[in-house]
C-alpha beads as a LAMMPS data file, in Angstrom:
LAMMPS data file: protein, C-alpha beads

266 atoms
265 bonds

1 atom types
1 bond types

-500.0 500.0 xlo xhi
-500.0 500.0 ylo yhi
-500.0 500.0 zlo zhi

Masses

1 110.0

Atoms # bond

1 1 1 -242.859 -97.584 381.022
2 1 1 -238.999 -96.478 380.712
3 1 1 -238.288 -99.573 382.848
4 1 1 -239.915 -101.721 380.339
5 1 1 -238.435 -100.507 377.883
6 1 1 -234.409 -100.464 379.170
7 1 1 -235.129 -104.169 380.278
8 1 1 -236.115 -104.990 376.571
9 1 1 -232.921 -103.306 375.207
10 1 1 -230.120 -104.811 377.362
11 1 1 -230.475 -108.369 375.475
12 1 1 -231.169 -107.009 372.394
13 1 1 -227.817 -105.459 372.719
14 1 1 -226.087 -108.628 373.979
15 1 1 -228.052 -110.687 370.797
16 1 1 -226.567 -108.135 368.972
17 1 1 -222.919 -107.808 369.989
18 1 1 -222.795 -111.983 370.161
19 1 1 -223.630 -112.188 366.450
20 1 1 -221.001 -109.574 365.456
21 1 1 -218.407 -111.257 367.223
22 1 1 -219.504 -114.745 365.551
23 1 1 -219.436 -112.951 362.511
24 1 1 -216.378 -111.303 363.009
25 1 1 -214.575 -114.919 363.607
26 1 1 -216.175 -116.112 360.458
27 1 1 -214.684 -113.217 358.553
28 1 1 -216.301 -111.646 355.416
29 1 1 -219.112 -114.506 355.087
30 1 1 -221.221 -114.623 357.719
31 1 1 -222.938 -117.836 355.962
32 1 1 -219.887 -120.051 356.443
33 1 1 -220.697 -123.106 358.651
34 1 1 -218.137 -122.965 361.666
35 1 1 -215.214 -125.353 361.143
36 1 1 -215.346 -128.683 362.310
37 1 1 -212.152 -130.155 364.188
38 1 1 -211.057 -133.306 362.046
39 1 1 -210.229 -136.424 363.566
40 1 1 -207.126 -136.070 364.808
41 1 1 -204.502 -138.168 362.557
42 1 1 -202.759 -141.432 363.814
43 1 1 -199.788 -143.743 362.319
44 1 1 -201.910 -146.455 361.316
45 1 1 -204.283 -144.376 359.314
46 1 1 -201.657 -143.609 356.577
47 1 1 -200.296 -147.343 356.311
48 1 1 -200.747 -149.795 353.727
49 1 1 -200.525 -153.422 354.463
50 1 1 -202.008 -155.490 351.793
51 1 1 -201.335 -156.623 349.382
52 1 1 -197.477 -157.587 350.787
53 1 1 -194.794 -156.769 348.039
54 1 1 -193.482 -159.234 346.148
55 1 1 -190.174 -160.518 346.685
56 1 1 -187.400 -160.292 343.769
57 1 1 -183.862 -162.037 344.888
58 1 1 -181.133 -159.902 343.159
59 1 1 -178.403 -161.056 341.594
60 1 1 -174.943 -161.509 343.454
61 1 1 -173.187 -159.979 341.042
62 1 1 -173.775 -156.258 340.523
63 1 1 -175.161 -156.639 336.872
64 1 1 -176.380 -160.124 336.610
65 1 1 -180.336 -161.034 336.466
66 1 1 -182.378 -160.824 339.622
67 1 1 -184.906 -163.584 340.128
68 1 1 -187.712 -162.450 338.113
69 1 1 -185.425 -161.575 334.979
70 1 1 -186.537 -163.289 331.340
71 1 1 -182.465 -164.091 330.124
72 1 1 -182.931 -163.005 326.569
73 1 1 -179.197 -164.443 326.369
74 1 1 -176.405 -166.196 329.039
75 1 1 -173.845 -166.604 326.524
76 1 1 -174.914 -170.748 325.558
77 1 1 -177.625 -170.111 323.245
78 1 1 -179.581 -167.829 320.976
79 1 1 -182.886 -169.823 321.507
80 1 1 -184.670 -166.679 322.244
81 1 1 -183.969 -165.146 319.235
82 1 1 -184.393 -165.032 315.515
83 1 1 -183.526 -163.766 312.107
84 1 1 -184.860 -159.919 311.179
85 1 1 -184.945 -161.317 307.536
86 1 1 -187.011 -164.413 308.653
87 1 1 -188.366 -164.777 311.949
88 1 1 -188.993 -168.174 310.971
89 1 1 -185.442 -169.064 310.663
90 1 1 -182.656 -168.942 313.967
91 1 1 -180.736 -165.958 314.654
92 1 1 -177.817 -165.925 312.434
93 1 1 -175.246 -164.345 314.612
94 1 1 -171.952 -166.086 316.262
95 1 1 -171.347 -166.807 319.658
96 1 1 -167.665 -166.457 320.491
97 1 1 -166.859 -169.030 323.588
98 1 1 -169.969 -169.730 325.165
99 1 1 -169.772 -166.341 325.749
100 1 1 -170.927 -163.403 323.888
101 1 1 -172.224 -163.312 320.502
102 1 1 -171.343 -161.280 317.685
103 1 1 -172.893 -159.129 314.358
104 1 1 -171.970 -161.350 311.847
105 1 1 -172.018 -158.339 308.968
106 1 1 -175.046 -158.290 306.011
107 1 1 -177.011 -161.270 307.528
108 1 1 -179.254 -159.088 309.283
109 1 1 -180.156 -157.984 312.267
110 1 1 -182.035 -160.450 315.096
111 1 1 -185.286 -159.886 317.373
112 1 1 -186.345 -161.404 320.304
113 1 1 -189.367 -164.015 320.103
114 1 1 -191.557 -163.137 323.154
115 1 1 -192.981 -159.121 322.548
116 1 1 -192.974 -156.470 325.158
117 1 1 -193.685 -152.971 326.537
118 1 1 -192.932 -151.316 329.799
119 1 1 -189.739 -153.381 330.711
120 1 1 -186.607 -152.614 332.766
121 1 1 -183.143 -154.165 330.232
122 1 1 -179.960 -155.008 331.292
123 1 1 -177.111 -155.620 328.208
124 1 1 -173.640 -155.522 327.745
125 1 1 -171.532 -154.913 324.750
126 1 1 -168.254 -153.715 322.976
127 1 1 -167.248 -152.610 319.804
128 1 1 -165.282 -154.654 317.493
129 1 1 -161.407 -155.665 318.603
130 1 1 -160.039 -154.373 316.046
131 1 1 -160.851 -150.915 315.732
132 1 1 -161.683 -150.352 311.905
133 1 1 -163.551 -146.697 310.401
134 1 1 -164.566 -144.262 311.905
135 1 1 -167.885 -142.330 312.776
136 1 1 -170.957 -144.005 312.201
137 1 1 -168.936 -147.050 310.443
138 1 1 -167.383 -147.920 313.922
139 1 1 -168.753 -150.661 316.367
140 1 1 -172.458 -149.325 314.785
141 1 1 -175.608 -151.216 316.434
142 1 1 -178.676 -150.389 318.308
143 1 1 -180.787 -151.597 320.684
144 1 1 -184.597 -150.845 318.931
145 1 1 -187.951 -151.011 321.768
146 1 1 -190.719 -152.626 320.363
147 1 1 -188.639 -152.795 316.904
148 1 1 -189.122 -148.759 316.682
149 1 1 -187.068 -146.695 319.277
150 1 1 -183.833 -146.860 319.145
151 1 1 -181.239 -146.594 321.462
152 1 1 -177.906 -145.986 319.662
153 1 1 -174.936 -148.862 319.831
154 1 1 -171.559 -147.372 318.745
155 1 1 -167.558 -147.128 319.607
156 1 1 -168.341 -143.414 321.018
157 1 1 -164.046 -143.920 322.171
158 1 1 -162.031 -141.105 321.129
159 1 1 -164.802 -140.998 317.930
160 1 1 -166.459 -138.008 316.826
161 1 1 -169.992 -138.224 314.992
162 1 1 -173.128 -136.122 315.719
163 1 1 -174.284 -135.776 319.046
164 1 1 -177.422 -137.457 318.344
165 1 1 -176.063 -139.964 316.709
166 1 1 -173.251 -141.281 319.285
167 1 1 -173.743 -144.223 321.713
168 1 1 -176.105 -143.671 324.136
169 1 1 -178.254 -141.351 322.239
170 1 1 -181.421 -141.844 321.512
171 1 1 -180.958 -142.259 317.592
172 1 1 -181.654 -138.549 315.513
173 1 1 -183.919 -137.847 319.021
174 1 1 -181.908 -136.937 321.635
175 1 1 -177.966 -136.585 322.177
176 1 1 -176.568 -138.123 325.616
177 1 1 -175.969 -135.772 328.300
178 1 1 -172.430 -137.181 328.559
179 1 1 -170.207 -140.027 326.826
180 1 1 -169.757 -142.426 329.349
181 1 1 -167.725 -145.090 326.657
182 1 1 -164.843 -147.387 327.277
183 1 1 -162.198 -147.981 324.923
184 1 1 -163.170 -150.931 322.443
185 1 1 -161.634 -153.830 324.132
186 1 1 -163.745 -153.580 327.351
187 1 1 -167.609 -154.135 328.097
188 1 1 -170.055 -151.571 328.117
189 1 1 -173.092 -151.838 330.510
190 1 1 -176.749 -150.071 329.279
191 1 1 -179.296 -150.511 332.087
192 1 1 -182.348 -149.197 330.859
193 1 1 -186.204 -148.097 332.305
194 1 1 -188.110 -148.066 329.598
195 1 1 -191.822 -146.958 329.486
196 1 1 -193.867 -147.747 325.945
197 1 1 -196.376 -145.004 324.696
198 1 1 -199.714 -145.206 324.995
199 1 1 -202.850 -144.746 322.512
200 1 1 -206.015 -143.625 322.561
201 1 1 -208.990 -146.261 321.523
202 1 1 -208.735 -144.299 318.086
203 1 1 -205.697 -144.342 317.639
204 1 1 -204.103 -141.434 318.252
205 1 1 -201.340 -141.106 320.466
206 1 1 -202.319 -140.422 324.282
207 1 1 -198.691 -140.538 325.778
208 1 1 -195.143 -140.849 324.272
209 1 1 -192.760 -143.706 325.082
210 1 1 -190.314 -142.332 327.809
211 1 1 -186.616 -144.096 329.038
212 1 1 -184.306 -143.692 331.139
213 1 1 -180.616 -145.168 330.264
214 1 1 -177.317 -145.443 332.460
215 1 1 -174.504 -146.082 330.976
216 1 1 -171.651 -147.831 332.662
217 1 1 -173.417 -146.325 335.723
218 1 1 -173.729 -142.854 334.597
219 1 1 -176.778 -141.383 333.641
220 1 1 -177.187 -140.587 330.022
221 1 1 -180.666 -140.266 328.995
222 1 1 -183.203 -138.654 332.358
223 1 1 -186.539 -139.924 331.709
224 1 1 -185.929 -138.732 328.432
225 1 1 -189.631 -138.501 325.980
226 1 1 -188.893 -140.536 322.509
227 1 1 -190.393 -138.737 319.875
228 1 1 -191.309 -141.466 317.654
229 1 1 -190.192 -144.339 315.345
230 1 1 -186.439 -143.705 314.571
231 1 1 -185.902 -142.717 310.925
232 1 1 -182.352 -142.303 309.236
233 1 1 -184.008 -139.614 307.393
234 1 1 -186.852 -137.242 308.154
235 1 1 -188.879 -136.084 311.549
236 1 1 -189.175 -138.868 314.007
237 1 1 -193.232 -139.529 314.712
238 1 1 -195.806 -142.373 315.860
239 1 1 -197.542 -142.988 312.574
240 1 1 -199.890 -145.472 313.898
241 1 1 -200.807 -147.423 317.104
242 1 1 -199.067 -150.484 318.458
243 1 1 -199.173 -152.833 321.595
244 1 1 -196.432 -154.561 322.922
245 1 1 -193.380 -155.757 320.149
246 1 1 -190.162 -157.261 319.912
247 1 1 -187.073 -156.330 320.982
248 1 1 -184.415 -155.975 318.079
249 1 1 -180.392 -155.912 317.816
250 1 1 -179.310 -154.120 314.413
251 1 1 -176.754 -155.488 311.765
252 1 1 -175.118 -152.003 310.997
253 1 1 -171.753 -154.333 308.880
254 1 1 -169.907 -153.954 312.406
255 1 1 -168.469 -157.137 314.433
256 1 1 -170.359 -155.596 317.652
257 1 1 -170.543 -157.812 320.549
258 1 1 -173.665 -158.572 323.215
259 1 1 -173.491 -160.166 326.107
260 1 1 -175.437 -160.951 329.510
261 1 1 -178.753 -159.332 328.429
262 1 1 -181.968 -159.960 330.221
263 1 1 -185.298 -158.212 330.953
264 1 1 -187.669 -157.340 333.580
265 1 1 -191.496 -156.912 332.760
266 1 1 -192.720 -153.530 334.420

Bonds

1 1 1 2
2 1 2 3
3 1 3 4
4 1 4 5
5 1 5 6
6 1 6 7
7 1 7 8
8 1 8 9
9 1 9 10
10 1 10 11
11 1 11 12
12 1 12 13
13 1 13 14
14 1 14 15
15 1 15 16
16 1 16 17
17 1 17 18
18 1 18 19
19 1 19 20
20 1 20 21
21 1 21 22
22 1 22 23
23 1 23 24
24 1 24 25
25 1 25 26
26 1 26 27
27 1 27 28
28 1 28 29
29 1 29 30
30 1 30 31
31 1 31 32
32 1 32 33
33 1 33 34
34 1 34 35
35 1 35 36
36 1 36 37
37 1 37 38
38 1 38 39
39 1 39 40
40 1 40 41
41 1 41 42
42 1 42 43
43 1 43 44
44 1 44 45
45 1 45 46
46 1 46 47
47 1 47 48
48 1 48 49
49 1 49 50
50 1 50 51
51 1 51 52
52 1 52 53
53 1 53 54
54 1 54 55
55 1 55 56
56 1 56 57
57 1 57 58
58 1 58 59
59 1 59 60
60 1 60 61
61 1 61 62
62 1 62 63
63 1 63 64
64 1 64 65
65 1 65 66
66 1 66 67
67 1 67 68
68 1 68 69
69 1 69 70
70 1 70 71
71 1 71 72
72 1 72 73
73 1 73 74
74 1 74 75
75 1 75 76
76 1 76 77
77 1 77 78
78 1 78 79
79 1 79 80
80 1 80 81
81 1 81 82
82 1 82 83
83 1 83 84
84 1 84 85
85 1 85 86
86 1 86 87
87 1 87 88
88 1 88 89
89 1 89 90
90 1 90 91
91 1 91 92
92 1 92 93
93 1 93 94
94 1 94 95
95 1 95 96
96 1 96 97
97 1 97 98
98 1 98 99
99 1 99 100
100 1 100 101
101 1 101 102
102 1 102 103
103 1 103 104
104 1 104 105
105 1 105 106
106 1 106 107
107 1 107 108
108 1 108 109
109 1 109 110
110 1 110 111
111 1 111 112
112 1 112 113
113 1 113 114
114 1 114 115
115 1 115 116
116 1 116 117
117 1 117 118
118 1 118 119
119 1 119 120
120 1 120 121
121 1 121 122
122 1 122 123
123 1 123 124
124 1 124 125
125 1 125 126
126 1 126 127
127 1 127 128
128 1 128 129
129 1 129 130
130 1 130 131
131 1 131 132
132 1 132 133
133 1 133 134
134 1 134 135
135 1 135 136
136 1 136 137
137 1 137 138
138 1 138 139
139 1 139 140
140 1 140 141
141 1 141 142
142 1 142 143
143 1 143 144
144 1 144 145
145 1 145 146
146 1 146 147
147 1 147 148
148 1 148 149
149 1 149 150
150 1 150 151
151 1 151 152
152 1 152 153
153 1 153 154
154 1 154 155
155 1 155 156
156 1 156 157
157 1 157 158
158 1 158 159
159 1 159 160
160 1 160 161
161 1 161 162
162 1 162 163
163 1 163 164
164 1 164 165
165 1 165 166
166 1 166 167
167 1 167 168
168 1 168 169
169 1 169 170
170 1 170 171
171 1 171 172
172 1 172 173
173 1 173 174
174 1 174 175
175 1 175 176
176 1 176 177
177 1 177 178
178 1 178 179
179 1 179 180
180 1 180 181
181 1 181 182
182 1 182 183
183 1 183 184
184 1 184 185
185 1 185 186
186 1 186 187
187 1 187 188
188 1 188 189
189 1 189 190
190 1 190 191
191 1 191 192
192 1 192 193
193 1 193 194
194 1 194 195
195 1 195 196
196 1 196 197
197 1 197 198
198 1 198 199
199 1 199 200
200 1 200 201
201 1 201 202
202 1 202 203
203 1 203 204
204 1 204 205
205 1 205 206
206 1 206 207
207 1 207 208
208 1 208 209
209 1 209 210
210 1 210 211
211 1 211 212
212 1 212 213
213 1 213 214
214 1 214 215
215 1 215 216
216 1 216 217
217 1 217 218
218 1 218 219
219 1 219 220
220 1 220 221
221 1 221 222
222 1 222 223
223 1 223 224
224 1 224 225
225 1 225 226
226 1 226 227
227 1 227 228
228 1 228 229
229 1 229 230
230 1 230 231
231 1 231 232
232 1 232 233
233 1 233 234
234 1 234 235
235 1 235 236
236 1 236 237
237 1 237 238
238 1 238 239
239 1 239 240
240 1 240 241
241 1 241 242
242 1 242 243
243 1 243 244
244 1 244 245
245 1 245 246
246 1 246 247
247 1 247 248
248 1 248 249
249 1 249 250
250 1 250 251
251 1 251 252
252 1 252 253
253 1 253 254
254 1 254 255
255 1 255 256
256 1 256 257
257 1 257 258
258 1 258 259
259 1 259 260
260 1 260 261
261 1 261 262
262 1 262 263
263 1 263 264
264 1 264 265
265 1 265 266
């Protein structure tokens, strides 16, 4: 009888010890299934081949338009622009020396015929050749994305004004990180990455517009949130949902000059 009891107790003890060891490996949760080893990773498992990336030929000269750009102004014609006062009329600004266009004060702003949303924009601008005025009265203009959100253009070379109204600012919204303006006889460049705002189906704002700006190769706006329509007086906001819209250039009474304007849709 004792032999039978003894022989029966050994397997039971082994089973108990094995169960304790398994549970100890599983930790505090004995019902958790044992870990399954994943398939070993191979280099090709993270390689994406299709569709192939579209080829764009960059310009030979830095700042000139790449092969997929829309040329908005090349010095020869303003056919891609119309008057803001009357969109059925041609843009009223002057073309000088088949090189640049110049604001005709009091003629009104101009806008593109085409409408845009997300985009990469390049433009070059210069203050009037004769330095006149100060503050906001010197070389003032602006480029408006979707005809609402202004990137300020101003002669900010040795010209003090409010910081969120100088060149490189999102007007009355965000001051530039630095003042990278060149002297009035030099040309300046803006290279802009613009992301349009998104709206919900019911018209409420889903995501605000954002903008990155390089002024003469220097970052002055770094993925900056645009807080809404640009107003001279009052806080900026998004009063209504909208889609793609024109890019416009402002007539602020100064003979500001523009050249080499091109855009890529993103």
